[in-house]
C-alpha positions as CSV (number, residue, x, y, z in Angstrom):
1,M,32.5,201.5,125.8
2,G,34.0,198.6,123.7
3,K,32.6,195.8,121.2
4,I,33.6,192.5,120.6
5,V,34.2,192.5,116.8
6,R,33.9,189.4,114.6
7,G,33.6,188.4,111.0
8,D,30.3,186.5,109.8
9,H,31.9,183.3,110.2
10,E,33.7,183.3,113.2
11,P,32.2,182.1,116.7
12,C,31.1,184.4,119.5
13,A,33.9,184.5,122.2
14,L,31.0,183.5,124.7
15,C,28.2,181.0,123.7
16,G,30.1,179.7,120.9
17,G,27.5,180.6,118.5
18,F,28.3,183.1,115.1
19,V,27.3,185.9,114.8
20,G,23.9,186.4,113.6
21,S,23.2,183.5,113.7
22,P,19.7,181.2,115.4
23,E,21.9,179.2,117.1
24,A,23.3,182.3,119.0
25,W,20.7,183.0,120.5
26,R,19.5,180.0,121.5
27,I,22.5,178.3,123.2
28,A,22.4,182.1,125.1
29,K,20.5,183.0,128.4
30,N,20.8,185.8,127.8
31,P,21.7,188.0,123.7
32,C,24.7,186.7,122.3
33,I,27.8,189.2,123.2
34,C,28.6,189.4,119.5
35,F,25.3,192.0,119.3
36,Y,26.0,194.6,121.8
37,E,28.5,196.9,123.8
38,L,30.0,195.6,126.8
39,V,28.5,197.1,130.0
40,P,29.3,197.6,133.2
41,G,28.3,194.9,135.5
42,Q,28.7,192.0,132.9
43,K,28.3,188.3,134.7
44,L,31.3,186.6,132.3
45,A,32.5,184.3,134.9
46,G,34.3,181.5,133.0
47,A,33.9,183.0,129.8
48,N,36.4,182.4,126.8
49,L,37.6,186.0,125.6
50,Y,40.9,184.4,124.0
51,G,42.4,186.8,122.0
52,V,39.7,189.2,121.6
53,N,39.7,192.8,120.6
54,L,38.5,194.6,124.5
55,E,40.2,197.8,124.0
56,G,39.2,200.5,125.8
57,A,36.1,198.7,126.7
58,N,34.3,199.8,130.2
59,L,33.8,196.6,132.6
60,E,33.8,198.3,135.8
61,R,32.5,195.6,138.4
62,A,32.2,192.6,135.8
63,N,32.3,189.3,137.5
64,L,35.3,187.6,134.8
65,E,36.3,185.2,137.7
66,C,38.0,182.1,136.1
67,A,37.5,183.7,132.4
68,N,39.8,182.8,130.4
69,L,41.7,186.0,128.6
70,T,44.9,184.7,127.0
71,E,46.4,187.5,124.5
72,T,42.7,189.1,125.1
73,N,43.8,193.1,124.2
74,L,42.4,195.5,127.5
75,A,44.7,198.2,126.6
76,G,43.2,201.6,128.5
77,A,39.7,199.2,129.3
78,N,38.2,200.1,132.6
79,L,38.2,197.3,134.7
80,S,38.2,199.2,138.1
81,G,36.2,196.7,140.9
82,V,36.5,193.6,138.6
83,N,36.5,189.9,140.1
84,L,39.0,187.9,137.9
85,V,40.0,185.7,140.8
86,L,41.9,182.4,139.4
87,A,41.2,184.2,135.5
88,N,44.0,183.9,132.6
89,L,45.2,186.8,131.4
90,E,48.4,185.0,129.8
91,R,50.3,186.7,127.2
92,A,47.2,189.6,127.4
93,N,47.4,193.5,126.6
94,L,46.9,195.7,129.5
95,E,48.4,198.5,129.0
96,G,47.4,201.8,130.4
97,A,44.0,199.8,131.7
98,N,42.3,201.0,134.8
99,F,42.9,197.9,137.3
100,K,41.7,199.8,140.8
101,G,40.3,197.6,143.5
102,V,40.6,194.4,140.8
103,N,40.6,191.3,142.9
104,L,43.5,189.4,140.8
105,A,44.1,187.0,143.6
106,V,45.7,183.2,142.2
107,A,45.2,184.7,138.2
108,F,47.6,183.4,135.6
109,L,49.2,186.7,134.0
110,V,52.8,185.1,132.4
111,G,53.6,186.9,129.9
112,A,51.2,190.2,130.3
113,N,52.4,193.5,129.5
114,L,51.3,195.4,132.7
115,S,53.1,198.9,131.7
116,G,51.3,201.6,133.0
117,V,48.6,199.3,134.4
118,N,46.7,200.9,137.8
119,F,46.2,198.9,139.6
120,A,46.1,201.0,143.4
121,G,44.7,198.8,146.0
122,A,44.2,195.4,143.8
123,N,44.9,192.2,145.0
124,L,47.4,190.4,143.3
125,E,47.9,187.6,146.4
126,R,49.5,184.5,145.1
127,A,49.3,185.8,141.3
128,N,51.6,183.8,138.8
129,L,53.6,187.1,137.3
130,Y,56.3,185.6,135.5
131,G,57.6,187.7,132.4
132,V,54.9,190.6,133.3
133,N,56.4,194.0,132.6
134,F,55.3,196.5,135.5
135,A,57.4,199.3,134.2
136,G,55.2,202.7,135.2
137,A,52.7,200.9,136.2
138,N,50.8,202.1,139.8
139,L,50.6,199.5,142.6
140,E,49.8,201.8,145.6
141,R,48.3,200.0,148.3
142,A,47.8,196.5,146.1
143,N,48.3,193.2,147.2
144,L,50.9,190.9,146.0
145,E,51.7,188.8,149.2
146,G,53.0,185.8,148.1
147,A,52.9,186.4,144.7
148,N,55.2,184.0,142.2
149,F,57.5,186.3,140.0
150,K,61.4,186.4,139.7
151,G,63.4,188.9,137.4
152,L,60.3,191.9,136.8
153,D,60.6,195.5,135.6
154,F,59.3,197.8,138.3
155,T,61.0,200.8,136.6
156,T,59.2,204.5,137.2
157,A,56.6,202.0,139.1
158,G,54.6,203.4,141.8
159,L,54.6,200.9,144.9
160,V,53.5,202.7,148.3
161,G,52.0,201.0,150.6
162,A,52.2,198.0,148.8
163,N,52.3,194.7,150.5
164,F,55.4,192.3,148.8
165,S,55.8,190.2,151.8
166,G,57.5,186.5,151.1
167,V,57.5,187.6,147.3
168,N,61.0,186.9,145.3
169,F,63.1,190.0,143.8
170,A,65.6,188.2,142.6
171,G,66.9,189.8,139.1
172,S,64.2,192.4,139.6
173,N,64.5,196.4,138.8
174,L,63.3,198.2,141.0
175,E,65.3,201.8,140.3
176,R,63.3,204.6,140.5
177,A,60.3,203.0,141.8
178,N,58.5,204.7,145.3
179,L,58.8,202.0,147.6
180,E,57.3,204.2,150.5
181,G,55.7,202.7,152.8
182,A,55.7,199.5,151.1
183,D,55.7,196.3,153.5
184,L,58.9,194.1,152.3
185,S,59.1,191.7,155.2
186,G,60.3,188.5,154.0
187,A,60.8,189.1,150.7
188,K,64.0,188.0,148.9
189,A,66.7,189.1,146.5
190,N,69.4,188.8,145.3
191,E,72.9,190.8,144.3
192,D,70.6,191.2,140.6
193,T,68.0,192.6,142.0
194,M,68.5,196.3,141.3
195,W,66.9,198.9,144.2
196,P,66.2,202.6,144.1
197,E,68.9,205.0,145.0
198,S,70.0,204.8,148.7
199,F,67.3,202.4,149.4
200,D,67.9,200.0,152.5
201,P,66.6,196.5,151.8
202,V,68.6,194.9,154.5
203,A,67.0,197.6,156.7
204,A,63.0,197.2,155.1
205,G,63.5,193.2,155.9
206,V,64.4,191.7,152.9
207,I,66.0,188.6,152.9
208,F,69.3,187.8,150.9
């Protein structure tokens, strides 16, 4: 499990109080997050975790709806089954994290590092994914319908059974990606889109 580590004079990411101060305990209904390790199922809806180091943390089934995770380090963390609807993960580092079955509907992930992340069965419907890196990520059976992105790197990503209907693949690199059973109906692409060898995007329903 991970722990939020802060100096003696840094405010708590959740309650705004200071580490070890009575004020921190007074403001928070539960003990200040600075005092204990994060646990699965934790209720952190709307929490401000800007820039916090949660590398390797276990937040399985936690509620992080509308949470601010801008520039947060979640590398190698376990967030399977987490609710991240409308969460802000701008420029967050999620490299190698477990996001299996996570709900990221309408989440903001601009500039996030998603390389090697396990998104199997995750919901990324209408998520903002501009500038992210999906290289080596597992998106098997993930739902990206209507997701907002352009020019992304899907190199070697596992996209088996994923739903990409209505997305824009213009300028994206899908070389060596596994698109077996993926739904690309109504997806858009251009001459700069790079596809796996022998893959026919037009036959798969892609619009140029």
